[in-house]
PATORBA-819402 format. One record per residue: x, y, z of N, C-alpha, C in turn. Coordinates in steps of 0.2 Angstrom, whole numbers, padded with zeros to 4 digits, always signed. Atoms other than C-alpha are relative to their C-alpha. Example, Ala and Ser with C-alpha at 12.3 -4.5 7.8 and 13.67 -1.06 7.14 Angstrom:
+0004-0006+0000+0062-0022+0039+0004+0006+0000;-0004-0006-0001+0068-0005+0036-0004+0005+0003;
This chain:
-0001+0002+0006+0389+0523+0550-0006-0004-0001;+0006+0006+0001+0375+0511+0543+0004-0006-0001;+0000+0007+0001+0376+0492+0543+0003+0000-0007;-0003+0002+0007+0380+0491+0525+0006+0006-0002;-0007-0001+0000+0393+0504+0525+0003-0002+0003;-0005+0004-0003+0401+0496+0537+0002-0007-0003;-0002+0004+0003+0400+0481+0527+0004+0000-0006;-0002-0001+0008+0405+0488+0510+0006+0002+0002;-0007-0004-0004+0421+0495+0521+0004-0006-0001;-0003+0004-0001+0424+0479+0526+0003-0003-0007;-0001+0003+0005+0422+0471+0509+0005+0004-0002;-0004-0004+0002+0432+0484+0499+0007-0001+0003;-0008+0003-0004+0448+0482+0513+0003-0004-0002;-0001+0007+0001+0448+0463+0509+0001+0001-0007;-0002-0001+0008+0446+0468+0489+0008+0003+0001;-0006-0004+0004+0459+0480+0490+0006-0006+0002;-0004+0004-0002+0472+0468+0500+0001-0005-0006;+0001+0006+0007+0468+0454+0485+0003+0003-0006;-0001-0004+0005+0470+0466+0473+0009+0003+0000;-0006-0001+0001+0486+0474+0478+0007-0007+0000;-0002+0008+0000+0494+0456+0482+0002-0002-0007;+0002+0002+0009+0489+0451+0462+0005+0004-0003;-0003-0006+0003+0496+0468+0456+0007-0001+0002;-0006-0001-0004+0513+0466+0466+0003-0007-0004;-0004+0005+0005+0516+0448+0457-0001+0000-0007;+0000-0002+0007+0511+0453+0440+0005+0004-0001;-0003-0006+0003+0521+0468+0439+0009-0003-0001;-0007+0003-0002+0537+0457+0444-0001-0004-0007;-0001-0001+0006+0541+0455+0424+0005-0007+0001;-0007+0005+0001+0557+0442+0427+0006+0005-0003;-0010-0003+0001+0577+0446+0421-0003+0003-0006;+0001-0003+0005+0569+0450+0405-0001+0009-0001;+0004-0006-0001+0560+0466+0409+0006+0005+0003;-0004-0004-0008+0573+0480+0414-0003+0004+0007;-0001-0003-0006+0575+0485+0430-0006+0007+0001;+0002-0007+0000+0571+0505+0428-0008-0002-0002;+0009+0001+0002+0553+0499+0418-0002-0003+0005;+0003+0003-0005+0549+0487+0432-0002+0003+0005;+0001-0004-0004+0552+0500+0444-0004+0007+0001;+0005-0006-0001+0543+0513+0436-0008-0002+0001;+0005+0003-0001+0529+0502+0432-0004+0000+0008;+0001+0003-0007+0529+0497+0451-0003+0005+0003;+0000-0007-0004+0531+0515+0456-0007+0003+0000;+0007-0002+0000+0514+0520+0450-0008-0005+0000;+0004+0006+0001+0505+0505+0448-0004-0003+0008;+0004+0002-0008+0505+0501+0469+0003+0005+0004;+0001-0008-0005+0505+0518+0475-0006-0001+0005;+0007-0001-0006+0488+0513+0484-0004+0003-0005;+0005-0001+0003+0473+0522+0478-0007-0003+0001;+0007+0002+0000+0455+0519+0478-0001-0007+0000;+0003+0008+0002+0454+0503+0469-0007+0000-0003;+0005+0001+0002+0437+0508+0463+0000-0003-0005;+0001+0003+0006+0437+0501+0446+0001-0009+0001;-0001+0007+0000+0445+0483+0450-0005-0001+0006;+0005+0000-0005+0433+0484+0466-0005-0001-0003;+0007+0001+0003+0418+0486+0456+0001-0004-0006;-0002+0008+0005+0425+0471+0444-0005-0005+0002;+0002+0005-0007+0424+0461+0460-0007+0000+0002;+0006-0001-0004+0407+0468+0467-0005-0003-0006;+0006+0002+0004+0398+0464+0451-0001-0007-0002;+0000+0008+0002+0405+0447+0447-0007-0003+0007;+0002+0002-0006+0399+0445+0467-0009+0002+0000;+0007-0001-0001+0380+0452+0464-0003-0004-0004;+0002+0003+0005+0378+0442+0448+0000-0008+0001;+0003+0010-0003+0379+0425+0460+0008-0002-0003;-0006+0003+0001+0398+0423+0454+0005+0002+0007;-0006+0000-0005+0415+0421+0464+0002+0006+0000;-0005-0006+0001+0424+0437+0465+0008-0001-0001;-0008+0002+0003+0440+0428+0465+0002-0002-0009;+0000+0003+0007+0436+0421+0446+0003+0008-0004;+0000-0008+0002+0436+0442+0442+0007+0002+0002;-0005-0004-0002+0454+0446+0450+0003-0001-0004;-0003-0002+0004+0463+0444+0435-0002+0007-0005;+0002-0008+0006+0451+0457+0424+0000+0005+0007;-0002-0005-0002+0451+0467+0440+0006+0005+0001;-0007-0002+0000+0469+0469+0440+0003+0002-0006;+0000-0004+0007+0469+0472+0422-0003+0007-0002;+0003-0005+0002+0457+0486+0422+0004+0008+0004;-0001-0004-0005+0467+0494+0436+0008+0001-0004;-0006+0000+0004+0482+0492+0426+0001+0005-0005;+0002-0004+0006+0474+0502+0411-0003+0007+0001;+0000-0008-0005+0469+0516+0423+0006+0002+0003;-0008-0004-0001+0487+0518+0429+0003+0002-0005;-0001-0001+0007+0492+0519+0412-0003+0007-0003;+0003-0007+0003+0480+0534+0407+0005+0005+0006;-0003-0005-0002+0486+0542+0422+0008+0002+0002;-0008-0003+0001+0505+0541+0420+0000+0004-0006;-0002-0005+0007+0502+0548+0402-0004+0006+0001;+0003-0009-0001+0489+0563+0408+0005+0003+0004;-0004-0005-0006+0501+0568+0422+0007+0002-0005;-0005-0003+0004+0514+0571+0406-0001+0008+0000;+0001-0009+0002+0520+0589+0403-0005+0000-0007;+0005-0003+0006+0510+0588+0385-0006-0002+0001;+0006+0003-0001+0495+0582+0394-0001+0005+0005;+0002-0004-0005+0489+0589+0412+0006+0002+0002;-0006-0003-0005+0508+0591+0419+0000+0001+0005;+0002+0000-0007+0506+0587+0435+0005-0002+0003;-0007+0003-0004+0520+0582+0448-0002-0005+0006;+0000+0003-0005+0511+0574+0461-0006-0006-0001;+0004+0007+0002+0500+0556+0460+0001-0003+0006;+0000+0006-0005+0494+0546+0474+0003+0002+0006;-0005-0001-0006+0505+0554+0487+0006+0000-0002;-0008+0002+0003+0521+0552+0477+0000+0005-0005;-0001-0003+0007+0530+0561+0463-0003-0005-0005;+0003+0002+0007+0522+0557+0445+0006-0003-0001;-0004+0005+0003+0529+0543+0436+0007+0004-0005;-0008-0003+0004+0539+0556+0423+0003+0006+0005;-0005-0005-0005+0545+0567+0439+0006-0005+0002;-0006+0004-0004+0554+0552+0447+0005-0004-0007;-0001+0002+0005+0560+0542+0431+0000+0004-0007;-0005-0003+0005+0561+0554+0416-0008-0002-0005;+0005-0002+0007+0548+0558+0401-0001-0007-0002;+0000+0007+0003+0552+0542+0392-0001-0007+0003;+0001+0006-0005+0552+0531+0404-0007-0004+0002;+0007-0001-0003+0535+0535+0411-0004-0003-0006;+0006+0004+0005+0528+0533+0393+0002-0005-0001;+0001+0007+0002+0533+0516+0389+0000-0004+0007;+0002+0005-0006+0530+0510+0408-0009+0000-0001;+0009+0000+0003+0511+0516+0402-0003-0005-0004;+0001+0004+0008+0514+0506+0386+0001-0007+0004;+0001+0008-0002+0518+0491+0396-0005-0002+0004;+0005+0001-0003+0505+0491+0409-0006-0002-0004;+0008-0001+0005+0491+0495+0394+0001-0009-0002;-0002+0005+0005+0499+0479+0385-0001-0006+0006;+0001+0004-0005+0501+0468+0401-0008-0002+0002;+0009+0000-0003+0481+0471+0406-0003-0006-0005;+0003+0002+0005+0476+0463+0389+0003-0007+0000;-0005+0005+0001+0491+0449+0389-0004-0004+0008;+0001+0003-0006+0484+0445+0408-0009-0003-0001;+0007+0002+0003+0465+0445+0402-0001-0008-0004;+0000+0007+0005+0469+0432+0388+0001-0006+0002;-0003+0008-0002+0479+0420+0398-0005-0003+0006;+0001+0004-0006+0469+0418+0414-0007+0001+0001;+0008-0001+0000+0450+0423+0411-0003-0006-0004;+0004+0006+0005+0440+0407+0407-0008+0001+0000;-0002+0003+0004+0431+0401+0397+0003+0004-0006;-0005-0001+0006+0442+0406+0381-0007+0007-0004;+0005-0004+0002+0426+0416+0376-0003+0006+0001;+0002-0005-0006+0422+0426+0390+0005+0004+0002;-0006-0003-0002+0441+0430+0391+0001+0007-0007;+0003-0003+0005+0437+0437+0372-0004+0007+0000;+0004-0007-0003+0424+0447+0377+0002+0006+0005;-0004-0004-0005+0432+0454+0392+0006+0005-0003;-0004-0005+0004+0447+0461+0379-0004+0005-0004;+0003-0006+0006+0435+0468+0367-0003+0006+0003;+0004-0005-0004+0424+0477+0382+0006+0004+0001;-0004-0005-0002+0440+0485+0388+0004+0003-0006;-0003-0003+0006+0449+0488+0372-0004+0005-0001;+0006-0007+0002+0432+0500+0367+0001+0004+0005;-0001-0005-0004+0432+0507+0385+0004+0005-0001;-0003-0002-0002+0448+0512+0385+0004+0004-0008;-0003-0005+0007+0452+0518+0365-0004+0005-0002;+0000-0007+0003+0449+0530+0352-0010+0002+0001;+0006-0001-0001+0429+0530+0356-0004+0002+0006;+0001+0002-0009+0430+0528+0376+0006+0007+0004;-0004-0007-0003+0443+0537+0386+0006+0004-0002;-0003-0003+0004+0456+0540+0374-0004+0005-0005;+0004-0005+0002+0444+0550+0365-0002+0005+0004;+0003-0006-0005+0436+0558+0379+0006+0002+0003;-0007-0005-0002+0455+0564+0384+0001+0005-0007;-0004-0004+0005+0458+0571+0366-0006+0005-0002;+0004-0005+0001+0440+0579+0367+0001+0008+0007;-0002-0001-0006+0445+0585+0386+0004+0006-0003;-0004-0006+0000+0460+0595+0379-0001+0004-0005;+0002-0005+0005+0451+0602+0364-0004+0006+0003;+0003-0008-0003+0440+0611+0375+0001+0005+0002;-0007-0004-0005+0455+0618+0385+0000+0007-0004;-0002-0006+0002+0456+0630+0371-0004+0004-0005;+0005-0003+0000+0438+0634+0368-0001+0006+0005;+0000-0004-0002+0436+0651+0372-0006+0003+0004;+0007+0000-0004+0420+0649+0381+0001-0007+0007;+0002+0006-0004+0417+0634+0396-0004-0006-0003;+0004+0003+0003+0405+0627+0384-0007-0005+0003;+0007+0002-0005+0388+0617+0390+0001-0007+0004;+0001+0009-0007+0384+0603+0404-0001-0007-0006;+0001+0002+0006+0380+0594+0388+0008-0004-0004;-0005+0000+0001+0396+0594+0382+0006-0003+0004;-0003+0003-0006+0404+0590+0396+0000-0006+0003;+0002+0005-0001+0395+0576+0399+0002-0006-0004;-0002+0002+0005+0399+0570+0383+0009-0003+0000;-0005+0003-0001+0418+0569+0387+0001-0002+0005;-0003+0005-0007+0418+0562+0405-0006-0008-0001;+0002+0005+0001+0406+0549+0399+0005-0005-0004;-0008+0002+0003+0422+0545+0388+0004-0002+0004;-0006-0001-0002+0436+0549+0397-0001-0002+0007;-0002+0004-0007+0430+0542+0416-0007-0007-0001;+0005+0003-0001+0413+0534+0413+0001-0007-0002;+0001+0006+0005+0417+0521+0399+0003-0006+0006;-0003+0004+0000+0431+0512+0409-0004-0002+0007;+0004+0001-0004+0419+0511+0425-0005-0005-0002;+0005+0003+0005+0406+0504+0414+0002-0006-0002;-0003+0006+0001+0417+0492+0408+0002-0006+0007;-0001+0002-0006+0421+0487+0426-0006-0005+0003;+0007+0004+0000+0402+0481+0428-0001-0005-0004;+0001+0006+0008+0403+0473+0410+0004-0007+0001;-0004+0006+0000+0417+0461+0413+0000-0003+0006;+0002+0004-0003+0412+0457+0430-0007-0005-0001;+0003+0004+0004+0396+0452+0423+0001-0006-0005;-0002+0005+0004+0403+0442+0410+0002-0005+0004;-0004+0006-0006+0413+0432+0422-0003-0004+0003;+0004+0004-0006+0398+0427+0434-0004-0004-0005;+0005+0004+0005+0389+0422+0418-0007+0003+0001;+0007-0004-0001+0376+0436+0420-0004-0001-0006;+0005+0001+0004+0359+0435+0410+0001+0008-0004;+0000-0009+0003+0356+0451+0397-0005+0005+0004;+0002-0004-0002+0345+0458+0408+0004+0003+0007;-0001-0001-0005+0354+0458+0423+0007+0005-0004;-0005-0005+0001+0370+0465+0414-0001+0005-0005;+0004-0009+0000+0359+0479+0406-0001+0003+0007;+0001-0005-0007+0355+0485+0424+0005+0003+0002;-0007-0001-0004+0375+0483+0428+0002+0008-0005;-0001-0006+0004+0377+0495+0414-0003+0007+0001;+0005-0007-0003+0364+0508+0418+0003+0001+0008;-0004-0003-0007+0372+0508+0435+0006+0003+0000;-0009-0003+0003+0391+0509+0427-0001+0008-0002;-0001-0005+0003+0385+0524+0418+0000+0007+0006;+0002-0005-0005+0377+0533+0430+0007+0004+0006;-0005+0001-0003+0391+0529+0445+0005+0004-0004;-0003-0002+0003+0402+0535+0432+0002+0008-0001;+0002-0009-0001+0395+0553+0430+0001+0003+0006;+0001-0003-0009+0393+0555+0449+0007+0000+0002;-0006+0001-0002+0412+0550+0451+0004+0005-0002;-0004-0006+0003+0417+0564+0438-0002+0006+0005;+0002-0007-0005+0406+0576+0449+0003+0002+0006;-0006+0001-0006+0414+0571+0465+0007+0003-0001;-0007-0003+0000+0430+0574+0458+0000+0006-0001;+0000-0010+0003+0427+0591+0450-0001+0003+0007;+0003-0004-0007+0420+0596+0469+0008-0002+0003;-0007+0002-0005+0436+0588+0477+0005+0006-0004;-0005-0005+0004+0446+0599+0465-0001+0006+0004;+0003-0007-0002+0438+0613+0472+0001+0000+0005;+0001-0001-0004+0436+0611+0489+0004-0006+0005;-0004+0008-0005+0446+0593+0494+0008+0003+0004;-0008-0002-0002+0462+0594+0503+0005-0005-0002;-0005+0004+0006+0478+0589+0494+0003-0004+0004;-0006+0002-0001+0486+0581+0507-0002-0008+0004;+0003+0006+0000+0471+0568+0509-0001-0003-0006;+0001+0002+0009+0469+0566+0489+0007-0003-0003;-0005+0003+0004+0487+0563+0487+0001+0004-0007;+0000-0002+0007+0488+0575+0471-0003+0008+0003;+0003-0008+0002+0484+0595+0466-0006-0001+0002;+0008-0003-0001+0470+0603+0471+0000+0007-0005;+0003-0006+0001+0460+0618+0462+0007+0002-0007;-0004+0000+0007+0472+0614+0446-0004+0000-0004;+0004+0001+0005+0456+0612+0435-0002+0008+0000;+0001-0005+0000+0452+0628+0439+0006+0007-0003;-0005-0004+0001+0468+0636+0438+0002-0001-0009;+0000-0001+0009+0470+0630+0417-0007+0003-0002;+0005-0003+0003+0452+0636+0415-0003-0004-0002;+0004+0005+0004+0445+0620+0412-0008+0000+0003;+0006+0002+0000+0427+0615+0411-0001-0003+0006;+0002+0003-0007+0420+0608+0429-0007+0001-0003;+0005-0001-0002+0404+0604+0435-0001+0005+0002;-0002-0006-0005+0407+0617+0447-0002+0007-0003;+0000-0005+0005+0410+0629+0434-0006+0001-0004;+0007-0003+0004+0394+0628+0424-0005-0001+0004;+0005+0000-0005+0383+0623+0437+0000+0002+0006;-0001-0003-0006+0389+0630+0453+0001-0006+0006;-0003+0004-0004+0393+0620+0467-0007-0005+0003;+0004+0000-0002+0377+0617+0476-0005-0007-0006;+0003+0002+0004+0369+0612+0460+0004-0007-0003;-0004+0007+0001+0383+0599+0455-0001-0005+0005;+0000+0004-0006+0381+0591+0472-0008-0004-0001;+0006+0004+0000+0363+0587+0468-0002-0004-0006;-0002+0006+0005+0366+0580+0451+0002-0006+0000;-0004+0005-0002+0379+0570+0457-0006-0006+0004;+0005+0003-0003+0365+0564+0469-0007-0003-0003;+0006+0004+0006+0351+0561+0456+0004-0007-0003;-0003+0005+0002+0363+0551+0448+0000-0007+0003;+0000+0002-0004+0367+0541+0462-0007-0004+0000;+0005+0003-0001+0349+0536+0466-0004-0006-0007;+0001+0005+0006+0347+0531+0447+0004-0005+0000;-0005+0007-0002+0361+0519+0450-0003-0006+0004;+0003+0003-0004+0353+0513+0464-0007-0004-0001;+0007+0003+0000+0337+0509+0457-0001-0005-0005;-0001+0005+0007+0345+0501+0440+0001-0008+0005;-0003+0006-0002+0353+0486+0453-0007+0001+0007;+0006+0001-0004+0335+0486+0463-0001-0008-0001;+0003+0008+0003+0330+0469+0453+0007-0004+0004;-0006+0007-0006+0346+0461+0463+0000-0002+0005;+0001+0001-0006+0339+0462+0478+0007+0002+0006;-0004+0000-0005+0350+0459+0494+0008-0002-0004;-0007-0001+0001+0366+0454+0482+0003+0007-0003;-0004-0008+0001+0366+0474+0475+0000+0003+0006;+0000-0004-0005+0366+0479+0491+0007+0004+0002;-0008-0004+0000+0385+0483+0491+0002+0004-0006;-0001-0004+0005+0384+0491+0474-0001+0006+0004;+0004-0004-0003+0370+0502+0482+0005+0004+0005;-0005-0005-0006+0382+0509+0497+0006+0002-0003;-0007-0002+0002+0397+0510+0486-0002+0006-0004;+0002-0006+0004+0387+0523+0474-0001+0005+0004;+0000-0004-0004+0383+0532+0490+0008+0002+0002;-0007-0002-0003+0402+0532+0495+0003+0004-0004;-0003-0002+0008+0407+0538+0476+0000+0010+0004;-0001-0008-0001+0400+0557+0482-0001+0001+0007;+0002-0002-0004+0401+0556+0498+0009-0001+0005;-0005+0003-0001+0420+0551+0499+0005+0008+0001;-0003-0007-0002+0435+0567+0504+0004-0001-0002;-0005+0000+0004+0447+0560+0493+0000-0005-0007;
């Protein structure tokens, strides 16, 4: 393992500890929150996972010369939005999954209504945290707008709708159609991680644009890696069912391009992402290492 990879692993481990501890504090909503709702929120939010999106918020802030600790509330907010999306994606009306992060999905453990409401609670809590804890107020407002746009009708939710519609098609569609889905469904939230970290650090427009390009490329590379892992990954390591996309006939990069061509496409995207952050010099090294990690991971 290279020195940069070791440094990245140490950094991500430290970030995960801070993120997990802060998430645990946030999810304790006091006596007015019904116990079953708190338990359902915690079940999904505190189940572990890669914490990729919140770590990207903190790495972007650091790469722009800021203190990553100041980005911790935004990091937790984006993880809440991501977790809400997983809870809802797993529902019978959507992907109908029964395993997530190595444990029963929220609706399996608590019931469908409780799972829907737990997702709703995490989504709204994310914006409360941004509004209350990010300073100054204009940066908090901008972060709220970034996250709402990334998660909403023209972002993640819109991508999910397009993905559901694609399942009803008689053919697999085109690579361009698949990219359009995943730029919204997966990529927008990953790009938002970078933009919020840059805003909190007070990055200039040129640096922010470089991070946006990085986020776009990394987001697509991440989805290709996910598609490949669904095809060849180990269920025990991944903590979720594998081969479910193929079983449902969903369009994926390996289905459209083949396994080897998909790997090559992911590598090209990572190279483009790394070029985008080259102007950051040493401050961008961890982002470069993370881009490579995304396509080399096994879960």
